[in-house]
N, C-alpha and C positions, 0 to 999 in steps of 0.2 A: 921309257917306262916311268922314269922319275917325273918328267914333265906331265905325263898323263895323270899320275897320282896327284900332283899338285893342283891341276885343273879340276879333277874329279872332286876334291875335297871342298871346293867352294861353288860347285855347280848347283844352282837352286833346284833344278828339275830332278837331278839324280839323287838328291839328298832328301827328298820328301819321304816322310815316315808316318806311321800310325801314331799320331800325337795331337795335342791341342795346338791350334794356331791362333794368332791374334786376328782381330778384324782386318780384312784385306780388301783393297780396291786395286784391281789389276786392269791396266788400260792397254789398248792396242789400236792401231789404225790401219785402214786398208791401203793407205798411201805410204806406209813406212817401208823403205827399201832396206833398212838394216835389220829390223825384227819383223818378219812377215806376220800377218794377222793371226795365222793359225798357231803360232808359238805361244802367245798368252792364253789362247783357248785350250791348248794341250796342257799347259801348266795348271790352269784352273780345273780342268777335268780330273787330272791326277790328284790335285789337292782335295777336291770334293770326295774322291774315292777313299782318301786316307785320313782326313781330319776327323777327330773324335769329339768335337765341341759343337756348340750352336752359334759360334761367332759368325759375323757377316763375311761372306766371300762373294764379292761382286766383280763381274767381268764387264767392262765397258769397251765396246769396239765401235769406233766411229768411221764413217766412210770418207771423211775429209781430213783425217789426222795423219800427219807424217811423223818422222822420228823426233822432230823438234816442235811438235804441236801443229795446230792449224794455222794457216795463213790468215791474214786479215787484221784489221785494226783492233777489234774487240774480242777476238777469239780467245786470247790468253786469259782475259777476264772471265769468260764463261767457263773455261776449264778450271780456273782457280775457284770459282764459285761452286762448281760441282764437287771439287775436292773438299772444300769447307763444309758443304752440306753433308757429305759422307762422314766427315769427322764429327759434326754435331750430332748426327744420328747415332754414331758409335758412343758418344759421350752420354746419351740418354740411357744406355744400358749399364753404365758404371755407377756403382753405389758410392756415395761420398759420406755415408754416415759414420765411417771410421775416422774421418779427418777431424782434427781439433786445431783451432786457431791458436797461435802463440799469444801469450799475455805480454803486452808491451809494458803496461804499468801494473805494479802490484798494489 
């Protein structure tokens, strides 16, 4: 029982609640033998049912992705580019009008 309670407290799926969530990009791959493709899909479905905000929640499932990414010489660059594109899209939704730059010289 003690071990179950410990694992339960940090399980991301079991701890989804009605609340706001940040922008999220959830990825999965058909060739992943450690996390089957339906697990990220199940996680995103539950998040969509419980989130109370308008932030992005994107599920990306690829047919050639395994647990450590795609094989090939340039595949990791494409994955990183996709991640950066998602981050840049999320940054468009953030307002920076409240930021002030520090004065270096008075």
